[in-house]
Each structure stands twice: as structure tokens, then as C-alpha cells.
C-alpha positions in Angstrom: -92.9 53.7 57.8 -92.8 56.8 60.0 -95.5 57.8 62.3 -96.5 60.9 64.3 -96.3 64.6 63.5 -92.8 65.8 62.7 -91.4 62.3 62.1 -88.4 62.1 59.9 -88.0 59.5 57.2 -84.6 58.1 56.3 -83.1 56.5 53.2 -82.8 52.7 53.7 -79.7 52.6 51.5 -77.5 55.5 52.7 -79.1 56.4 56.1 -79.5 60.1 55.4 -82.7 62.0 55.9 -85.0 61.6 52.9 -85.4 65.3 52.6 -81.7 66.0 52.7 -80.8 65.0 49.2 -81.9 63.3 46.0 -82.2 59.6 46.7 -83.2 58.3 43.3 -80.0 56.3 42.9 -80.5 54.8 46.3 -84.1 53.9 45.5 -83.1 52.2 42.2 -80.5 50.1 44.1 -82.9 49.2 46.8 -85.6 48.2 44.3 -83.3 45.9 42.2 -80.0 44.9 43.8 -79.5 45.6 47.5 -81.5 45.1 50.7 -81.9 48.2 52.9 -78.9 48.8 55.2 -80.5 51.5 57.4 -83.9 51.6 59.2 -86.2 54.0 57.4 -87.8 55.1 60.7 -84.7 55.7 62.9 -81.6 55.5 60.6 -80.0 52.8 62.7 -77.8 50.3 60.9 -79.7 47.0 60.4 -78.5 43.5 60.6 -78.9 42.1 57.0 -78.8 38.5 55.9 -78.9 37.6 52.2 -79.8 34.1 51.1 -80.5 32.5 47.7 -84.2 32.9 48.5 -84.1 36.6 49.4 -83.0 38.8 52.3 -84.0 39.9 55.8 -83.1 43.1 57.5 -83.6 43.6 61.2 -83.7 46.9 63.2 -83.1 46.5 67.0 -86.0 49.0 67.6 -88.5 48.4 64.7 -88.2 44.7 63.9 -87.6 42.8 60.8 -88.5 43.2 57.1 -88.0 40.7 54.3 -87.8 40.6 50.6 -90.8 38.2 50.6 -93.9 40.0 49.3 
């Protein structure tokens, strides 16, 4: 996810820094219901598309992730 010394990780659901608050509720929603809305590397809002087969979320700087595993 993040790289380099001093890199900050962000919550994919609310967009706040991971160290800022308890994100257990965010993690449970991301794991079950919702796709990520914010990039975990830069906190930019992602373009999200939900289909019957899954979802895709694209960051303008870091590319696309999908629900396919």
C-alpha cells in the first residue's frame, strides 16, 4: 500500500489518516459491504463503479483496484 520512510496510510472508507482514529467500523464495511472510496496511499477520492459482478475503484495517481481476487 504505502511505500518509503515516513509514508502515511489512509483509510479507504473515510479518507482520514489510519493513525488518526479507530477505523474498525470502516474496515468492517470495506470487508463486507462497500468498495473503498478513498485511495489508501494518498487519500484522493477514487472513481468507483459497482456492477453485479463486483466493483472497481480508480485513483488518478495510483491506478485501479478491483473486488476480483
